[in-house]
C-alpha positions as CSV (number, residue, x, y, z in Angstrom):
1,M,166.1,-54.7,23.0
2,T,168.1,-56.1,20.2
3,W,168.0,-59.4,18.4
4,Y,170.0,-60.6,15.6
5,C,168.9,-63.7,13.2
6,R,172.0,-65.9,12.8
7,G,170.2,-68.7,10.9
8,F,166.7,-69.2,9.5
9,G,164.8,-71.2,7.0
10,G,161.0,-72.0,6.3
11,G,160.6,-73.5,2.8
12,E,159.7,-70.2,1.3
13,T,162.3,-70.5,-1.4
14,R,160.6,-73.7,-2.4
15,D,164.1,-74.8,-3.6
16,P,166.6,-76.7,-1.7
17,L,169.7,-75.2,-3.4
18,I,169.0,-72.0,-1.6
19,E,166.8,-72.6,1.2
20,G,167.6,-70.7,4.4
21,F,171.3,-69.9,5.5
22,R,173.3,-71.0,8.5
23,G,176.4,-69.0,9.5
24,L,180.0,-70.1,10.7
25,D,181.2,-67.5,13.0
26,P,183.6,-65.6,13.0
27,T,184.6,-66.8,9.3
28,G,181.3,-65.2,8.0
29,T,181.0,-68.2,5.6
30,E,177.3,-68.7,4.8
31,L,175.9,-72.2,3.9
32,I,172.6,-73.5,2.7
33,L,170.2,-74.6,5.5
34,L,168.8,-77.9,4.3
35,P,170.4,-81.3,4.5
36,A,170.1,-83.5,1.5
37,D,167.5,-85.9,2.9
38,W,165.1,-83.3,4.4
39,T,162.3,-82.0,1.8
40,I,160.4,-78.7,1.1
41,I,156.8,-79.3,1.4
42,T,153.8,-77.0,0.5
43,T,151.1,-78.6,2.9
44,P,151.0,-78.4,5.7
45,T,152.4,-75.0,6.5
46,K,152.2,-72.7,9.3
47,N,153.1,-69.3,7.6
48,G,153.6,-68.7,3.8
49,T,153.8,-71.4,0.9
50,G,156.4,-73.7,2.3
51,A,157.6,-75.7,5.3
52,L,160.5,-78.2,6.1
53,N,160.1,-82.1,6.3
54,C,162.5,-84.3,8.2
55,P,161.1,-87.7,7.0
56,A,160.8,-90.7,9.3
57,G,164.1,-92.6,9.9
58,V,166.3,-89.5,8.8
59,T,169.0,-88.8,11.5
60,T,170.7,-85.7,9.7
61,P,169.9,-82.6,11.8
62,I,170.2,-78.9,10.4
63,M,173.2,-77.0,11.9
64,L,172.1,-73.4,12.6
65,I,175.4,-72.0,13.8
66,T,178.8,-72.8,15.0
67,V,181.8,-71.5,16.5
68,T,180.0,-68.1,17.5
69,P,182.4,-65.6,19.5
70,D,181.4,-64.2,22.7
71,I,178.9,-67.0,23.5
72,T,178.8,-66.5,27.2
73,S,178.1,-62.5,26.7
74,K,174.8,-63.2,24.7
75,I,171.4,-64.8,25.3
76,H,170.6,-67.5,22.7
77,C,167.1,-68.5,21.4
78,F,166.2,-71.3,19.1
79,E,162.5,-70.9,17.6
80,V,160.6,-73.0,15.5
81,W,156.9,-74.2,14.6
82,V,156.8,-78.0,15.0
83,N,154.1,-80.6,13.7
84,Y,154.6,-84.2,14.2
85,N,152.8,-86.5,11.7
86,G,151.8,-89.0,14.3
87,N,153.0,-90.0,17.9
88,P,156.7,-91.0,17.8
89,A,157.4,-94.4,18.9
90,A,160.4,-93.7,20.8
91,A,161.9,-90.8,22.9
92,H,164.3,-88.7,20.9
93,Y,166.5,-85.5,20.9
94,L,164.9,-82.7,18.8
95,I,167.4,-79.7,19.5
96,Q,170.9,-79.8,20.4
97,F,173.0,-77.0,22.2
98,Y,176.4,-78.3,22.3
99,G,179.9,-77.5,23.5
100,Y,181.9,-79.8,21.0
101,P,183.4,-82.4,21.5
102,S,182.2,-83.5,25.1
103,D,179.3,-81.4,26.6
104,F,175.9,-81.2,25.2
105,W,172.4,-80.1,26.2
106,F,169.4,-81.7,24.4
107,L,165.8,-81.0,24.2
108,E,164.3,-84.5,24.4
109,V,161.0,-85.3,23.1
110,G,159.0,-88.2,24.6
111,T,156.5,-90.6,23.0
112,D,153.7,-88.3,24.4
113,R,155.6,-85.3,22.6
114,K,156.3,-83.5,26.0
115,V,159.8,-82.1,26.3
116,R,162.6,-81.9,28.8
117,V,166.3,-80.8,28.9
118,V,168.9,-83.3,29.2
119,H,172.9,-83.2,29.6
120,M,175.1,-85.5,28.1
121,H,179.0,-85.6,28.7
122,Y,181.6,-88.2,28.3
123,V,183.3,-90.2,31.1
124,G,186.2,-91.4,29.3
125,A,184.6,-92.9,26.0
126,V,181.1,-93.5,27.8
127,A,178.4,-91.1,27.1
128,V,176.4,-90.4,30.4
129,Y,173.1,-88.7,30.1
130,T,171.3,-86.8,33.0
131,P,167.9,-85.1,33.0
132,L,168.1,-81.7,34.0
133,T,164.5,-80.9,34.2
134,P,161.0,-82.5,34.6
135,W,158.9,-83.1,31.5
136,S,156.8,-80.2,30.3
137,E,153.0,-80.2,30.8
138,G,152.4,-78.9,27.2
139,V,153.1,-81.0,24.2
140,L,154.2,-80.5,20.7
141,G,151.7,-80.8,18.1
142,N,150.4,-83.9,16.3
143,G,148.7,-82.9,13.0
144,A,148.7,-79.2,14.4
145,W,151.3,-76.6,14.5
146,T,152.9,-75.6,17.9
147,H,155.5,-72.9,18.6
148,L,158.5,-73.8,20.5
149,A,161.1,-71.4,21.8
150,W,164.3,-72.4,23.9
151,F,166.2,-69.6,25.7
152,V,169.8,-70.2,26.8
153,D,170.9,-67.4,29.0
154,P,174.5,-67.5,30.3
155,M,174.4,-63.8,31.7
156,T,171.5,-63.3,34.1
157,L,172.7,-65.4,37.0
158,G,176.6,-64.7,36.5
159,V,179.4,-67.4,36.4
160,H,178.6,-71.0,36.5
161,H,175.0,-70.6,36.0
162,T,173.0,-70.9,32.9
163,W,169.1,-69.9,33.2
164,T,167.0,-71.6,30.6
165,T,163.4,-71.2,29.7
166,V,161.5,-73.5,27.2
167,V,158.2,-72.1,26.0
168,I,155.5,-73.9,24.1
169,D,152.5,-71.9,22.4
170,N,153.6,-68.9,24.5
171,V,153.2,-70.8,27.8
172,T,156.4,-71.4,29.8
173,Q,157.0,-75.2,30.3
174,I,160.5,-75.1,31.9
175,A,162.4,-72.5,33.7
176,A,165.6,-73.8,35.5
177,D,169.2,-73.2,36.2
178,L,171.5,-75.7,34.1
179,G,174.6,-74.9,35.8
180,E,177.9,-74.5,34.1
181,Y,177.7,-73.3,30.4
182,P,179.1,-76.0,27.8
183,G,182.8,-75.3,26.7
184,G,184.3,-76.1,23.4
185,T,182.9,-75.2,19.9
186,F,179.3,-74.0,20.2
187,G,176.5,-74.9,17.9
188,F,172.8,-75.3,17.7
189,Y,171.2,-78.0,15.7
190,L,167.8,-79.0,15.0
191,G,166.3,-82.4,14.0
192,P,166.6,-86.1,15.4
193,T,169.9,-87.9,15.7
194,S,168.2,-91.3,16.2
195,A,165.4,-92.7,13.7
196,V,162.2,-91.3,14.5
197,S,159.1,-93.5,13.5
198,V,157.1,-90.4,12.0
199,D,157.9,-87.2,10.0
200,I,158.7,-84.1,11.7
201,R,157.4,-80.9,9.8
202,F,159.2,-77.6,10.9
203,D,158.4,-74.0,9.9
204,D,160.1,-70.6,10.6
205,V,163.0,-72.3,12.0
206,C,165.1,-69.3,13.5
207,Y,168.4,-69.2,15.7
208,L,168.3,-65.6,17.5
209,V,171.0,-64.1,19.6
210,T,171.1,-60.8,21.5
211,G,173.8,-58.2,21.5
212,I,177.0,-58.4,23.6
213,G,176.1,-57.8,27.2
214,E,172.5,-57.2,26.8
215,V,171.2,-58.7,30.1
216,A,168.0,-56.5,29.5
217,S,167.0,-58.5,26.6
218,A,166.3,-61.7,28.6
219,P,162.8,-63.1,28.0
220,H,161.6,-62.2,31.5
221,L,162.6,-58.8,31.2
222,A,161.8,-57.8,27.6
223,A,159.1,-59.6,25.1
224,A,161.2,-61.8,22.8
225,P,160.2,-61.8,19.0
226,I,158.5,-64.5,17.5
227,A,160.4,-64.8,14.2
228,K,159.2,-65.6,10.7
229,C,161.1,-66.1,7.4
230,A,160.0,-64.7,3.9
231,A,161.5,-65.0,0.4
232,Q,161.0,-61.8,-1.7
233,H,160.8,-62.4,-5.6
234,P,161.5,-60.2,-8.3
235,N,158.3,-58.6,-9.7
236,A,159.0,-55.8,-12.1
237,P,161.8,-54.5,-14.5
238,G,164.8,-52.9,-12.8
239,T,167.1,-50.0,-14.0
240,K,169.9,-52.3,-15.5
241,N,169.2,-54.5,-18.5
242,V,172.4,-55.6,-20.1
243,W,172.0,-59.4,-19.9
244,L,170.4,-61.6,-22.3
245,M,167.4,-63.9,-21.7
246,F,166.5,-67.6,-22.6
247,P,164.3,-68.2,-24.2
248,N,163.7,-64.8,-25.7
249,T,159.9,-64.8,-25.6
250,G,159.5,-61.0,-25.0
251,E,158.7,-61.4,-21.4
252,A,160.4,-59.1,-19.1
253,R,163.9,-60.2,-17.8
254,W,162.9,-60.5,-14.3
255,Q,160.4,-63.3,-15.2
256,D,163.4,-65.5,-16.3
257,W,165.0,-65.6,-13.0
258,D,162.0,-65.6,-10.8
259,D,161.1,-69.2,-10.5
260,A,158.6,-69.0,-7.6
261,T,158.2,-72.8,-7.0
262,G,161.8,-73.7,-7.3
263,N,164.5,-73.2,-10.1
264,D,163.6,-74.6,-13.4
265,G,167.2,-75.2,-14.6
266,D,168.0,-74.3,-18.2
267,S,164.1,-73.8,-19.1
268,T,164.5,-70.0,-18.2
269,Y,167.4,-68.2,-17.3
270,L,169.5,-64.8,-17.9
271,Y,173.0,-64.9,-19.1
272,D,175.8,-62.4,-19.5
273,Q,177.4,-63.9,-22.8
274,G,181.0,-63.4,-21.4
275,L,180.6,-59.5,-21.2
276,A,180.8,-57.0,-18.3
277,G,177.3,-55.6,-17.3
278,D,174.8,-55.1,-14.6
279,Q,171.2,-56.7,-14.6
280,D,168.6,-56.2,-12.0
281,S,164.9,-56.2,-11.1
282,D,162.8,-54.6,-8.7
283,F,161.4,-56.8,-5.9
284,Q,158.1,-57.3,-4.1
285,S,157.0,-54.7,-1.4
286,A,156.2,-55.3,2.3
287,A,152.5,-55.4,1.3
288,D,153.1,-58.2,-1.5
289,L,154.8,-60.2,1.2
290,G,152.0,-59.7,3.8
291,W,154.1,-57.8,6.2
292,G,152.1,-55.4,8.4
293,G,153.1,-52.0,9.5
294,S,154.2,-53.4,13.0
295,A,156.9,-55.8,11.3
296,V,160.3,-55.4,12.2
297,V,163.4,-56.7,10.4
298,L,165.7,-59.0,12.1
299,E,169.2,-58.3,10.9
300,Y,172.1,-60.6,11.1
301,S,174.2,-57.9,12.6
302,A,174.2,-54.2,12.5
303,G,173.5,-53.0,9.1
304,V,173.6,-56.6,7.7
305,G,170.1,-57.7,6.3
306,P,168.6,-59.7,3.7
307,V,170.2,-62.9,2.0
308,W,170.8,-62.5,-1.7
309,S,170.3,-66.0,-3.0
310,I,170.9,-67.4,-6.6
311,V,170.9,-70.6,-8.4
312,H,173.7,-70.3,-11.3
313,K,176.2,-72.0,-13.2
314,T,178.9,-71.3,-15.9
315,T,178.9,-72.6,-19.4
316,G,181.5,-72.9,-22.3
317,T,185.1,-74.3,-22.5
318,G,186.5,-70.9,-21.2
319,T,188.8,-70.6,-18.3
320,K,188.5,-66.9,-17.2
321,W,185.9,-66.1,-14.6
322,G,185.4,-62.5,-14.0
323,T,184.6,-62.5,-10.3
324,P,181.0,-61.5,-10.7
325,H,179.3,-59.3,-7.8
326,T,176.0,-58.8,-6.2
327,V,174.0,-55.7,-7.3
328,C,171.6,-53.9,-5.0
329,N,170.6,-50.2,-4.8
330,L,170.9,-50.2,-1.0
331,A,173.9,-52.5,-0.4
332,V,177.5,-52.8,-1.0
333,D,178.5,-55.1,-3.5
334,V,179.9,-58.7,-2.6
335,A,182.0,-61.1,-4.6
336,V,180.5,-64.4,-6.0
337,S,182.4,-67.5,-6.4
338,D,182.8,-69.5,-9.7
339,P,180.0,-72.0,-9.5
340,G,181.4,-74.5,-11.9
341,T,179.1,-76.0,-14.8
342,N,176.4,-77.5,-12.8
343,Y,173.7,-75.5,-11.3
344,V,174.5,-74.7,-7.4
345,G,173.0,-72.4,-4.8
346,T,175.0,-69.3,-3.6
347,L,174.1,-67.0,-0.5
348,K,175.4,-63.5,0.4
349,H,174.4,-61.3,3.1
350,L,173.7,-57.7,1.9
351,T,175.3,-54.9,4.0
352,R,173.6,-51.6,3.9
353,T,175.5,-48.8,2.5
354,S,174.5,-46.6,5.4
355,G,172.2,-47.2,8.5
356,S,170.1,-50.5,9.0
357,W,167.6,-52.5,7.1
358,A,164.1,-51.4,7.8
359,L,160.4,-52.3,6.7
360,A,160.4,-49.3,4.4
361,D,163.4,-50.8,2.4
362,L,161.3,-53.6,0.9
363,G,159.4,-51.3,-1.4
364,T,162.4,-49.7,-2.9
365,L,164.7,-52.7,-3.5
366,T,166.3,-53.4,-6.7
367,A,168.8,-56.4,-6.8
368,G,170.6,-58.5,-9.4
369,A,174.0,-59.4,-10.7
370,L,177.3,-57.6,-12.0
371,S,179.6,-59.5,-14.4
372,T,182.7,-57.5,-14.0
373,A,185.5,-58.5,-16.4
374,V,184.9,-57.7,-20.2
375,D,187.6,-60.5,-21.0
376,H,186.3,-63.4,-19.4
377,D,185.3,-66.4,-21.6
378,K,182.7,-68.2,-19.4
379,N,179.1,-67.5,-19.7
380,W,177.4,-67.0,-16.4
381,R,173.6,-68.2,-16.2
382,I,171.3,-67.4,-13.2
383,T,168.0,-69.3,-13.3
384,T,166.7,-68.1,-10.0
385,L,167.4,-65.0,-8.0
386,L,165.6,-63.8,-4.7
387,L,166.2,-62.4,-1.3
388,Q,165.5,-63.7,2.0
389,W,164.6,-62.0,5.1
390,A,163.8,-62.9,8.8
391,F,161.3,-60.4,10.7
392,Y,158.8,-60.6,13.3
393,D,155.4,-58.9,14.0
394,T,154.4,-60.5,17.3
395,T,156.3,-61.1,20.5
396,L,156.0,-63.8,23.3
397,S,154.8,-63.0,26.7
398,L,157.4,-62.5,29.5
399,T,158.6,-65.7,30.9
400,P,159.3,-66.2,34.7
401,G,162.6,-64.9,36.0
402,P,165.2,-66.7,38.0
403,M,163.9,-67.9,41.2
404,I,166.6,-70.5,42.5
405,P,170.4,-70.3,42.8
406,Q,170.9,-73.7,41.2
407,G,168.7,-75.9,39.3
408,Q,167.7,-79.2,40.9
409,I,168.5,-82.5,39.3
410,F,165.5,-84.6,38.5
């Protein structure tokens, strides 16, 4: 069984500038997860110290992935912990699985917080909505966390069929054939597209996908992971200490780019003073993060693991940018774009120099930044640097297998 994580977030960074990631395949572009009108909260949370909040009335969903190749040769799973802050006044769509521009599947939530799958397509300019399944027996939590997993499997039943399973708190609620797989540009979105009367809280948002052709990874054949998100912070000096710190209080340099509750802007930062050189720090171990010995790292793809995340800017009147790079003792370096003169977040996936990422790597990591050109006249400042991971230490129960050749329309 192989599952890859192509998008995640859970508020663990405590910083909207670098919270989570979402991918654009096949370009490999990586984007910040959080829309501007969502917030990171510290209570309630399901796991860790943060969670995501979609305030009442907000209609900007999170995009997790788009234009993924080989979509009909993989099994897809969207997982999230959900906690409603009251009963919604109207039914609404919580998750969108779409084939843009004209074919959509929605996971609809009713006023009683039960769920069902709905198909939307256009007849001319008119949107037509058709329920594909009955409502679930189980409900999403009101003031309590419930785990939701939605599997979309275009392989098990073959051409013209898509087997879907919806699981709430490890109990299968929906198991049906949705028919033809949506065409067009593929994507997964989380969050309402119409105004909801209450806040909706989310934790450990993860989009998972199997390897190509891995029919044996279907959730009725192999236990699927219950994914989690983690932010790994610097916690000790590294081996490279060329950059300067502000303010120079005599603290260890790693403390000036470890803002555990979100970046503090220009209050503390490290800077390269326009010279070439490396700066890194040791990072927290698996034990520091509370990962047990049974934890399994969820890679983005084979050998591509943690997300290197920084809040940074350049200063001064210079024009030369020396194309800085990531630094990590276990990964190849990656070029970093000029952030401009305002603090912005930047994400880069780290690819291992050999092999795959494993739990043992967490205790041996050093990571930082490399300023490459000796003649650049811009000063690079980093106020926050951390790593983000997806992993699992528990799995779902097996779901029911396909039992009917074609789903019934309800």
